[in-house]
N, CA, C and O atoms as a GROMACS GRO file, in nm:
protein
  456
    1MET      N    1   1.026  -4.273   0.419
    1MET     CA    2   0.967  -4.386   0.488
    1MET      C    3   1.078  -4.486   0.520
    1MET      O    4   1.167  -4.510   0.439
    2LYS      N    5   1.073  -4.545   0.638
    2LYS     CA    6   1.175  -4.637   0.687
    2LYS      C    7   1.197  -4.751   0.590
    2LYS      O    8   1.102  -4.811   0.540
    3LYS      N    9   1.325  -4.781   0.563
    3LYS     CA   10   1.361  -4.892   0.476
    3LYS      C   11   1.316  -5.023   0.542
    3LYS      O   12   1.327  -5.041   0.663
    4LEU      N   13   1.266  -5.111   0.459
    4LEU     CA   14   1.212  -5.239   0.505
    4LEU      C   15   1.294  -5.351   0.443
    4LEU      O   16   1.306  -5.359   0.320
    5GLU      N   17   1.351  -5.438   0.526
    5GLU     CA   18   1.430  -5.549   0.477
    5GLU      C   19   1.347  -5.677   0.486
    5GLU      O   20   1.300  -5.714   0.593
    6ALA      N   21   1.329  -5.745   0.372
    6ALA     CA   22   1.254  -5.871   0.370
    6ALA      C   23   1.341  -5.982   0.427
    6ALA      O   24   1.453  -6.004   0.382
    7LEU      N   25   1.287  -6.052   0.525
    7LEU     CA   26   1.358  -6.164   0.588
    7LEU      C   27   1.281  -6.291   0.555
    7LEU      O   28   1.167  -6.308   0.599
    8THR      N   29   1.342  -6.380   0.479
    8THR     CA   30   1.270  -6.494   0.424
    8THR      C   31   1.312  -6.629   0.480
    8THR      O   32   1.269  -6.733   0.429
    9SER      N   33   1.393  -6.630   0.584
    9SER     CA   34   1.433  -6.755   0.648
    9SER      C   35   1.472  -6.727   0.792
    9SER      O   36   1.499  -6.613   0.829
   10MET      N   37   1.474  -6.831   0.874
   10MET     CA   38   1.515  -6.814   1.013
   10MET      C   39   1.660  -6.770   1.021
   10MET      O   40   1.696  -6.692   1.110
   11ASP      N   41   1.745  -6.818   0.931
   11ASP     CA   42   1.885  -6.775   0.930
   11ASP      C   43   1.895  -6.625   0.904
   11ASP      O   44   1.973  -6.555   0.970
   12MET      N   45   1.817  -6.575   0.810
   12MET     CA   46   1.817  -6.430   0.781
   12MET      C   47   1.770  -6.351   0.903
   12MET      O   48   1.825  -6.246   0.934
   13ILE      N   49   1.667  -6.402   0.971
   13ILE     CA   50   1.614  -6.333   1.089
   13ILE      C   51   1.720  -6.330   1.199
   13ILE      O   52   1.742  -6.225   1.260
   14GLU      N   53   1.784  -6.442   1.225
   14GLU     CA   54   1.887  -6.447   1.329
   14GLU      C   55   2.004  -6.355   1.294
   14GLU      O   56   2.056  -6.287   1.382
   15ASP      N   57   2.045  -6.353   1.168
   15ASP     CA   58   2.153  -6.262   1.126
   15ASP      C   59   2.112  -6.116   1.143
   15ASP      O   60   2.192  -6.033   1.188
   16PHE      N   61   1.988  -6.084   1.108
   16PHE     CA   62   1.936  -5.949   1.121
   16PHE      C   63   1.943  -5.904   1.267
   16PHE      O   64   1.987  -5.793   1.296
   17LEU      N   65   1.901  -5.991   1.358
   17LEU     CA   66   1.903  -5.958   1.501
   17LEU      C   67   2.046  -5.943   1.552
   17LEU      O   68   2.073  -5.858   1.637
   18LYS      N   69   2.138  -6.024   1.501
   18LYS     CA   70   2.279  -6.017   1.544
   18LYS      C   71   2.348  -5.891   1.490
   18LYS      O   72   2.430  -5.831   1.558
   19ASN      N   73   2.314  -5.853   1.369
   19ASN     CA   74   2.385  -5.744   1.301
   19ASN      C   75   2.335  -5.604   1.334
   19ASN      O   76   2.400  -5.506   1.301
   20HIS      N   77   2.220  -5.594   1.400
   20HIS     CA   78   2.163  -5.464   1.435
   20HIS      C   79   2.130  -5.461   1.583
   20HIS      O   80   2.053  -5.543   1.632
   21GLU      N   81   2.190  -5.367   1.653
   21GLU     CA   82   2.166  -5.357   1.797
   21GLU      C   83   2.019  -5.327   1.826
   21GLU      O   84   1.962  -5.378   1.922
   22LEU      N   85   1.957  -5.244   1.743
   22LEU     CA   86   1.814  -5.213   1.755
   22LEU      C   87   1.743  -5.272   1.634
   22LEU      O   88   1.754  -5.219   1.523
   23SER      N   89   1.672  -5.381   1.655
   23SER     CA   90   1.605  -5.453   1.546
   23SER      C   91   1.456  -5.459   1.571
   23SER      O   92   1.411  -5.496   1.680
   24PHE      N   93   1.380  -5.422   1.471
   24PHE     CA   94   1.234  -5.427   1.481
   24PHE      C   95   1.185  -5.529   1.379
   24PHE      O   96   1.212  -5.515   1.260
   25LEU      N   97   1.114  -5.632   1.425
   25LEU     CA   98   1.058  -5.732   1.335
   25LEU      C   99   0.909  -5.707   1.318
   25LEU      O  100   0.835  -5.690   1.416
   26TYR      N  101   0.866  -5.706   1.195
   26TYR     CA  102   0.725  -5.691   1.161
   26TYR      C  103   0.680  -5.821   1.095
   26TYR      O  104   0.726  -5.854   0.985
   27VAL      N  105   0.592  -5.894   1.161
   27VAL     CA  106   0.545  -6.022   1.111
   27VAL      C  107   0.401  -6.006   1.063
   27VAL      O  108   0.315  -5.958   1.136
   28SER      N  109   0.377  -6.046   0.938
   28SER     CA  110   0.244  -6.029   0.880
   28SER      C  111   0.211  -6.147   0.790
   28SER      O  112   0.292  -6.238   0.771
   29ARG      N  113   0.092  -6.144   0.734
   29ARG     CA  114   0.050  -6.241   0.633
   29ARG      C  115  -0.013  -6.162   0.519
   29ARG      O  116  -0.067  -6.053   0.539
   30GLU      N  117  -0.005  -6.218   0.399
   30GLU     CA  118  -0.057  -6.149   0.281
   30GLU      C  119  -0.207  -6.124   0.288
   30GLU      O  120  -0.256  -6.023   0.236
   31ASP      N  121  -0.281  -6.214   0.350
   31ASP     CA  122  -0.426  -6.204   0.352
   31ASP      C  123  -0.480  -6.129   0.474
   31ASP      O  124  -0.598  -6.142   0.508
   32CYS      N  125  -0.395  -6.052   0.540
   32CYS     CA  126  -0.432  -5.980   0.662
   32CYS      C  127  -0.453  -5.831   0.630
   32CYS      O  128  -0.358  -5.758   0.603
   33GLY      N  129  -0.579  -5.788   0.634
   33GLY     CA  130  -0.610  -5.648   0.606
   33GLY      C  131  -0.550  -5.553   0.708
   33GLY      O  132  -0.502  -5.445   0.671
   34VAL      N  133  -0.552  -5.591   0.835
   34VAL     CA  134  -0.493  -5.507   0.940
   34VAL      C  135  -0.343  -5.490   0.914
   34VAL      O  136  -0.289  -5.381   0.930
   35CYS      N  137  -0.277  -5.597   0.872
   35CYS     CA  138  -0.133  -5.592   0.843
   35CYS      C  139  -0.102  -5.486   0.737
   35CYS      O  140  -0.007  -5.409   0.750
   36HIS      N  141  -0.182  -5.484   0.633
   36HIS     CA  142  -0.160  -5.389   0.524
   36HIS      C  143  -0.182  -5.245   0.569
   36HIS      O  144  -0.118  -5.153   0.518
   37ALA      N  145  -0.272  -5.225   0.664
   37ALA     CA  146  -0.298  -5.090   0.715
   37ALA      C  147  -0.191  -5.044   0.813
   37ALA      O  148  -0.158  -4.926   0.818
   38VAL      N  149  -0.136  -5.136   0.890
   38VAL     CA  150  -0.040  -5.102   0.995
   38VAL      C  151   0.098  -5.071   0.938
   38VAL      O  152   0.165  -4.980   0.986
   39LEU      N  153   0.142  -5.143   0.837
   39LEU     CA  154   0.279  -5.130   0.789
   39LEU      C  155   0.318  -4.988   0.748
   39LEU      O  156   0.424  -4.941   0.791
   40PRO      N  157   0.240  -4.916   0.667
   40PRO     CA  158   0.283  -4.780   0.630
   40PRO      C  159   0.293  -4.687   0.752
   40PRO      O  160   0.384  -4.604   0.759
   41ARG      N  161   0.202  -4.701   0.846
   41ARG     CA  162   0.208  -4.617   0.967
   41ARG      C  163   0.330  -4.651   1.051
   41ARG      O  164   0.394  -4.563   1.107
   42LEU      N  165   0.362  -4.780   1.059
   42LEU     CA  166   0.480  -4.822   1.134
   42LEU      C  167   0.607  -4.768   1.069
   42LEU      O  168   0.695  -4.716   1.139
   43ARG      N  169   0.618  -4.778   0.938
   43ARG     CA  170   0.737  -4.727   0.868
   43ARG      C  171   0.752  -4.577   0.890
   43ARG      O  172   0.863  -4.527   0.910
   44GLU      N  173   0.642  -4.506   0.885
   44GLU     CA  174   0.645  -4.361   0.909
   44GLU      C  175   0.688  -4.330   1.052
   44GLU      O  176   0.769  -4.240   1.075
   45LEU      N  177   0.634  -4.403   1.149
   45LEU     CA  178   0.671  -4.384   1.290
   45LEU      C  179   0.820  -4.412   1.310
   45LEU      O  180   0.888  -4.336   1.379
   46LEU      N  181   0.869  -4.518   1.254
   46LEU     CA  182   1.010  -4.556   1.275
   46LEU      C  183   1.108  -4.461   1.209
   46LEU      O  184   1.228  -4.466   1.238
   47ASP      N  185   1.061  -4.374   1.120
   47ASP     CA  186   1.148  -4.270   1.064
   47ASP      C  187   1.206  -4.181   1.174
   47ASP      O  188   1.314  -4.124   1.158
   48GLN      N  189   1.135  -4.169   1.286
   48GLN     CA  190   1.182  -4.087   1.397
   48GLN      C  191   1.298  -4.152   1.472
   48GLN      O  192   1.363  -4.086   1.554
   49PHE      N  193   1.324  -4.278   1.445
   49PHE     CA  194   1.424  -4.354   1.520
   49PHE      C  195   1.526  -4.413   1.422
   49PHE      O  196   1.516  -4.531   1.387
   50PRO      N  197   1.623  -4.333   1.380
   50PRO     CA  198   1.713  -4.375   1.272
   50PRO      C  199   1.800  -4.496   1.306
   50PRO      O  200   1.848  -4.563   1.214
   51GLN      N  201   1.822  -4.526   1.431
   51GLN     CA  202   1.908  -4.639   1.467
   51GLN      C  203   1.832  -4.772   1.470
   51GLN      O  204   1.894  -4.877   1.487
   52ILE      N  205   1.700  -4.768   1.454
   52ILE     CA  206   1.620  -4.891   1.453
   52ILE      C  207   1.609  -4.942   1.310
   52ILE      O  208   1.568  -4.868   1.220
   53TYR      N  209   1.645  -5.068   1.291
   53TYR     CA  210   1.634  -5.134   1.161
   53TYR      C  211   1.507  -5.217   1.158
   53TYR      O  212   1.472  -5.282   1.257
   54LEU      N  213   1.438  -5.214   1.045
   54LEU     CA  214   1.308  -5.280   1.032
   54LEU      C  215   1.318  -5.398   0.937
   54LEU      O  216   1.357  -5.385   0.822
   55GLY      N  217   1.280  -5.514   0.989
   55GLY     CA  218   1.275  -5.635   0.908
   55GLY      C  219   1.132  -5.684   0.897
   55GLY      O  220   1.055  -5.676   0.993
   56HIS      N  221   1.096  -5.734   0.779
   56HIS     CA  222   0.960  -5.783   0.755
   56HIS      C  223   0.963  -5.933   0.729
   56HIS      O  224   1.044  -5.982   0.651
   57ILE      N  225   0.872  -6.004   0.796
   57ILE     CA  226   0.862  -6.148   0.780
   57ILE      C  227   0.719  -6.183   0.740
   57ILE      O  228   0.623  -6.144   0.807
   58ASN      N  229   0.706  -6.256   0.630
   58ASN     CA  230   0.577  -6.310   0.589
   58ASN      C  231   0.562  -6.442   0.663
   58ASN      O  232   0.639  -6.536   0.641
   59ALA      N  233   0.463  -6.451   0.750
   59ALA     CA  234   0.444  -6.570   0.834
   59ALA      C  235   0.414  -6.696   0.751
   59ALA      O  236   0.434  -6.807   0.800
   60TYR      N  237   0.368  -6.679   0.629
   60TYR     CA  238   0.345  -6.795   0.543
   60TYR      C  239   0.478  -6.847   0.487
   60TYR      O  240   0.494  -6.968   0.468
   61GLU      N  241   0.571  -6.757   0.460
   61GLU     CA  242   0.702  -6.797   0.406
   61GLU      C  243   0.792  -6.859   0.513
   61GLU      O  244   0.864  -6.955   0.486
   62VAL      N  245   0.787  -6.804   0.633
   62VAL     CA  246   0.873  -6.850   0.743
   62VAL      C  247   0.780  -6.898   0.854
   62VAL      O  248   0.760  -6.830   0.955
   63GLU      N  249   0.725  -7.015   0.835
   63GLU     CA  250   0.623  -7.066   0.928
   63GLU      C  251   0.678  -7.088   1.069
   63GLU      O  252   0.604  -7.074   1.166
   64GLU      N  253   0.806  -7.121   1.081
   64GLU     CA  254   0.864  -7.147   1.213
   64GLU      C  255   0.877  -7.022   1.299
   64GLU      O  256   0.910  -7.032   1.417
   65ILE      N  257   0.852  -6.904   1.242
   65ILE     CA  258   0.858  -6.779   1.319
   65ILE      C  259   0.756  -6.782   1.433
   65ILE      O  260   0.782  -6.729   1.541
   66ALA      N  261   0.642  -6.842   1.409
   66ALA     CA  262   0.537  -6.847   1.512
   66ALA      C  263   0.585  -6.922   1.636
   66ALA      O  264   0.564  -6.875   1.748
   67ALA      N  265   0.649  -7.034   1.618
   67ALA     CA  266   0.698  -7.112   1.731
   67ALA      C  267   0.819  -7.046   1.796
   67ALA      O  268   0.829  -7.040   1.919
   68LYS      N  269   0.909  -6.996   1.715
   68LYS     CA  270   1.033  -6.936   1.767
   68LYS      C  271   1.005  -6.818   1.860
   68LYS      O  272   1.069  -6.805   1.964
   69PHE      N  273   0.910  -6.731   1.822
   69PHE     CA  274   0.883  -6.610   1.898
   69PHE      C  275   0.743  -6.608   1.962
   69PHE      O  276   0.696  -6.502   2.004
   70SER      N  277   0.678  -6.722   1.969
   70SER     CA  278   0.544  -6.733   2.030
   70SER      C  279   0.447  -6.629   1.973
   70SER      O  280   0.389  -6.550   2.047
   71ILE      N  281   0.432  -6.630   1.843
   71ILE     CA  282   0.343  -6.536   1.775
   71ILE      C  283   0.212  -6.607   1.743
   71ILE      O  284   0.210  -6.707   1.670
   72PHE      N  285   0.104  -6.554   1.798
   72PHE     CA  286  -0.028  -6.615   1.779
   72PHE      C  287  -0.119  -6.532   1.690
   72PHE      O  288  -0.215  -6.585   1.635
   73ASN      N  289  -0.090  -6.403   1.674
   73ASN     CA  290  -0.170  -6.312   1.592
   73ASN      C  291  -0.078  -6.228   1.506
   73ASN      O  292   0.036  -6.201   1.543
   74VAL      N  293  -0.130  -6.186   1.392
   74VAL     CA  294  -0.059  -6.090   1.309
   74VAL      C  295  -0.149  -5.969   1.291
   74VAL      O  296  -0.271  -5.982   1.298
   75PRO      N  297  -0.093  -5.852   1.268
   75PRO     CA  298   0.050  -5.828   1.267
   75PRO      C  299   0.110  -5.839   1.407
   75PRO      O  300   0.045  -5.812   1.508
   76ALA      N  301   0.236  -5.880   1.408
   76ALA     CA  302   0.312  -5.884   1.534
   76ALA      C  303   0.432  -5.792   1.516
   76ALA      O  304   0.503  -5.800   1.416
   77LEU      N  305   0.454  -5.706   1.614
   77LEU     CA  306   0.565  -5.611   1.611
   77LEU      C  307   0.654  -5.640   1.730
   77LEU      O  308   0.608  -5.638   1.844
   78LEU      N  309   0.780  -5.668   1.705
   78LEU     CA  310   0.874  -5.704   1.810
   78LEU      C  311   0.999  -5.619   1.798
   78LEU      O  312   1.060  -5.612   1.692
   79LEU      N  313   1.036  -5.553   1.907
   79LEU     CA  314   1.158  -5.474   1.910
   79LEU      C  315   1.260  -5.548   1.994
   79LEU      O  316   1.231  -5.593   2.105
   80PHE      N  317   1.382  -5.559   1.940
   80PHE     CA  318   1.492  -5.624   2.009
   80PHE      C  319   1.604  -5.524   2.030
   80PHE      O  320   1.637  -5.445   1.941
   81VAL      N  321   1.663  -5.527   2.149
   81VAL     CA  322   1.782  -5.448   2.179
   81VAL      C  323   1.891  -5.550   2.212
   81VAL      O  324   1.877  -5.629   2.305
   82ASP      N  325   1.998  -5.547   2.135
   82ASP     CA  326   2.108  -5.644   2.151
   82ASP      C  327   2.056  -5.787   2.154
   82ASP      O  328   2.103  -5.868   2.234
   83GLY      N  329   1.960  -5.819   2.067
   83GLY     CA  330   1.910  -5.955   2.053
   83GLY      C  331   1.807  -5.998   2.155
   83GLY      O  332   1.760  -6.112   2.152
   84LYS      N  333   1.768  -5.908   2.246
   84LYS     CA  334   1.668  -5.941   2.347
   84LYS      C  335   1.539  -5.864   2.320
   84LYS      O  336   1.541  -5.744   2.295
   85GLU      N  337   1.429  -5.935   2.325
   85GLU     CA  338   1.299  -5.870   2.300
   85GLU      C  339   1.266  -5.776   2.416
   85GLU      O  340   1.269  -5.815   2.532
   86VAL      N  341   1.234  -5.652   2.381
   86VAL     CA  342   1.200  -5.552   2.483
   86VAL      C  343   1.061  -5.492   2.463
   86VAL      O  344   1.011  -5.421   2.551
   87LEU      N  345   0.999  -5.518   2.349
   87LEU     CA  346   0.866  -5.462   2.321
   87LEU      C  347   0.794  -5.556   2.226
   87LEU      O  348   0.853  -5.612   2.133
   88ARG      N  349   0.664  -5.573   2.253
   88ARG     CA  350   0.582  -5.658   2.166
   88ARG      C  351   0.441  -5.599   2.158
   88ARG      O  352   0.380  -5.563   2.258
   89GLU      N  353   0.393  -5.590   2.036
   89GLU     CA  354   0.255  -5.548   2.009
   89GLU      C  355   0.199  -5.646   1.908
   89GLU      O  356   0.274  -5.699   1.825
   90ALA      N  357   0.069  -5.671   1.914
   90ALA     CA  358   0.009  -5.762   1.817
   90ALA      C  359  -0.135  -5.723   1.788
   90ALA      O  360  -0.205  -5.663   1.870
   91ARG      N  361  -0.176  -5.758   1.670
   91ARG     CA  362  -0.311  -5.740   1.615
   91ARG      C  363  -0.354  -5.594   1.603
   91ARG      O  364  -0.337  -5.534   1.497
   92PHE      N  365  -0.410  -5.538   1.709
   92PHE     CA  366  -0.454  -5.399   1.703
   92PHE      C  367  -0.350  -5.311   1.770
   92PHE      O  368  -0.325  -5.324   1.890
   93ILE      N  369  -0.290  -5.222   1.694
   93ILE     CA  370  -0.178  -5.143   1.741
   93ILE      C  371  -0.226  -5.003   1.777
   93ILE      O  372  -0.291  -4.936   1.696
   94HIS      N  373  -0.195  -4.959   1.898
   94HIS     CA  374  -0.224  -4.823   1.942
   94HIS      C  375  -0.097  -4.741   1.920
   94HIS      O  376  -0.004  -4.748   2.000
   95PHE      N  377  -0.095  -4.665   1.812
   95PHE     CA  378   0.028  -4.599   1.770
   95PHE      C  379   0.077  -4.492   1.868
   95PHE      O  380   0.198  -4.474   1.881
   96ASP      N  381  -0.012  -4.422   1.936
   96ASP     CA  382   0.032  -4.323   2.034
   96ASP      C  383   0.109  -4.390   2.147
   96ASP      O  384   0.214  -4.343   2.189
   97GLU      N  385   0.055  -4.501   2.194
   97GLU     CA  386   0.120  -4.576   2.302
   97GLU      C  387   0.251  -4.638   2.253
   97GLU      O  388   0.351  -4.636   2.324
   98LEU      N  389   0.250  -4.691   2.132
   98LEU     CA  390   0.371  -4.750   2.075
   98LEU      C  391   0.480  -4.644   2.061
   98LEU      O  392   0.596  -4.670   2.094
   99GLU      N  393   0.445  -4.526   2.013
   99GLU     CA  394   0.542  -4.418   1.998
   99GLU      C  395   0.602  -4.381   2.133
   99GLU      O  396   0.723  -4.362   2.144
  100SER      N  397   0.520  -4.369   2.234
  100SER     CA  398   0.568  -4.334   2.368
  100SER      C  399   0.665  -4.440   2.421
  100SER      O  400   0.769  -4.407   2.477
  101ARG      N  401   0.630  -4.567   2.404
  101ARG     CA  402   0.717  -4.675   2.451
  101ARG      C  403   0.849  -4.677   2.373
  101ARG      O  404   0.956  -4.698   2.431
  102LEU      N  405   0.841  -4.654   2.242
  102LEU     CA  406   0.964  -4.649   2.161
  102LEU      C  407   1.054  -4.535   2.204
  102LEU      O  408   1.176  -4.551   2.212
  103GLU      N  409   0.996  -4.419   2.230
  103GLU     CA  410   1.076  -4.303   2.274
  103GLU      C  411   1.151  -4.335   2.402
  103GLU      O  412   1.269  -4.300   2.415
  104LYS      N  413   1.086  -4.400   2.497
  104LYS     CA  414   1.151  -4.436   2.624
  104LYS      C  415   1.265  -4.534   2.602
  104LYS      O  416   1.376  -4.514   2.652
  105ILE      N  417   1.239  -4.639   2.527
  105ILE     CA  418   1.341  -4.741   2.502
  105ILE      C  419   1.457  -4.682   2.425
  105ILE      O  420   1.574  -4.706   2.457
  106TYR      N  421   1.427  -4.603   2.323
  106TYR     CA  422   1.530  -4.541   2.238
  106TYR      C  423   1.614  -4.445   2.320
  106TYR      O  424   1.737  -4.441   2.305
  107GLY      N  425   1.550  -4.367   2.406
  107GLY     CA  426   1.621  -4.272   2.491
  107GLY      C  427   1.714  -4.344   2.587
  107GLY      O  428   1.828  -4.302   2.606
  108MET      N  429   1.665  -4.450   2.650
  108MET     CA  430   1.749  -4.526   2.745
  108MET      C  431   1.866  -4.592   2.671
  108MET      O  432   1.977  -4.596   2.723
  109TYR      N  433   1.842  -4.643   2.553
  109TYR     CA  434   1.947  -4.705   2.474
  109TYR      C  435   2.056  -4.604   2.441
  109TYR      O  436   2.175  -4.632   2.456
  110ASN      N  437   2.016  -4.486   2.396
  110ASN     CA  438   2.113  -4.383   2.357
  110ASN      C  439   2.191  -4.332   2.477
  110ASN      O  440   2.308  -4.299   2.464
  111GLN      N  441   2.128  -4.324   2.596
  111GLN     CA  442   2.200  -4.284   2.717
  111GLN      C  443   2.304  -4.388   2.755
  111GLN      O  444   2.415  -4.354   2.795
  112ALA      N  445   2.266  -4.515   2.743
  112ALA     CA  446   2.356  -4.624   2.781
  112ALA      C  447   2.476  -4.635   2.687
  112ALA      O  448   2.584  -4.678   2.729
  113THR      N  449   2.459  -4.596   2.560
  113THR     CA  450   2.568  -4.608   2.465
  113THR      C  451   2.649  -4.479   2.449
  113THR      O  452   2.746  -4.476   2.374
  114SER      N  453   2.609  -4.374   2.518
  114SER     CA  454   2.681  -4.246   2.507
  114SER      C  455   2.804  -4.244   2.596
  114SER      O  456   2.876  -4.145   2.600
   0.00000   0.00000   0.00000
């Protein structure tokens, strides 16, 4: 299952995005049942994409995350390539569609860096 890095401050989040060309942020809250159901499936899905790093943010711990990234619902899933957001999903996640979009982005990224 994909390694999950806990990000507990805006500085940690910014460093995470700077240090990983492919960064996936997972924003959740402890009291969110959907969040608890989505995370294991997301980690399993991201196993297919070894160059994507996964960071987890508890929206209660890092409240400014909502304003910084315009997050209105959790769970929120954001993929960044070289620090720029390229994919966003929130609340109800359609994993087949998410997988297809990730494959396209990942494939284009690997072609560009080859």
